N, C-alpha and C positions, 0 to 999 in steps of 0.2 A: 504494500500500500504506500502511496506517495503522499507526503504531507503537502498541503496547498497553503499558500499565503493568503490571508483573509482580504487584503486590500486589492491585489492585482488579479486574483483568481488563477494565477499561473502556477503550475506545479514547480516545486523547488528544483527538480531535476531539469526543468525547461524543456521537457520532451512532450508534455501534455498541456493543453490549454483547456481552461474551464470557462464556459460562457456564464457571465454574471449579469443577471437582469437588474438594471437599476430599480430602486424602490418605487420611483414615480411610475415607471412603466408597469410594474407589478400591480400597483394600485388601479391604474386605468384598466388593465386586463381584468382585474377582479370586478370592477364596476360593470364592465361590459358583460362579463359572465353572469353577474347577478341580474342584469337587465334582460339578457337572453333567457335566463331561467324563469324570471317573472313573466315574460311575455309568452314563453312556451307553455308554462303551467296555466296561463290564462287568468292570473290573479286580477281581480277587479280593483283591489286596494293595493297601492304600492308605497314603498318607503321613500324617504327623502333622497337616499343615494340613487334609487332607480330614477326618480324625477331628474336628478342632476345628470345622470348618464344620458337620459333621453334628450335633455336640453343642451347637453355638451357644456356644462358648467360645473363648478365645484359644489359640494354639499353645503358649504357655508353660504354660497350665493343663493341657494334655494331657501335657506333660512332667512336671509336678508329680504328676499322677495316676499316671503310669507309675512315678515314683520312689517314691511312697507304696504302690504295689502295688494301687491302686484300679482301674486299667484292665486289661482282659484282656492277657495276655502278648503282646508283639510277636514277630514272626518276624524274626530278625537275618540279613541277607544282606550280606556284604562290608562290615560295619561300619555298615550302615544299618538302621533299624527300620521295619518295615511291619506293618500289622495286617490281619487277615482281615476283609474288608468285612462278611460275613454275621455274624461273631461280634460286631463292633461294633454292627451294626444290632440284633441281639438284646439286647445289653447296654443300648443306649439305650431300647429298647422295655420292658425290665424296670425302667426308672427309674434306670439308672446305679448299680446296687448297689455298695456298698463305697466310694463317693466321699465 
């Protein structure tokens, strides 16, 4: 077994290379996967991170839009916020009015 350096991802023997995915790309891939799973399963209520992935913005931006009243009203269930997927899709198709 060859030890690898944590920063470069290259084996110490310099014979093998390891592909290191930057944390930001991992996060984007995870968001897209969550969105695909949500859409595939056909969930009617979606989380903020799914809204963010659909609108191609950060989760923090979704919360800012919610606080500003720009985003369609969420449905609150036991202290959590969920959005109707169809309403969000129509809002995005309309050009995200009010943002």
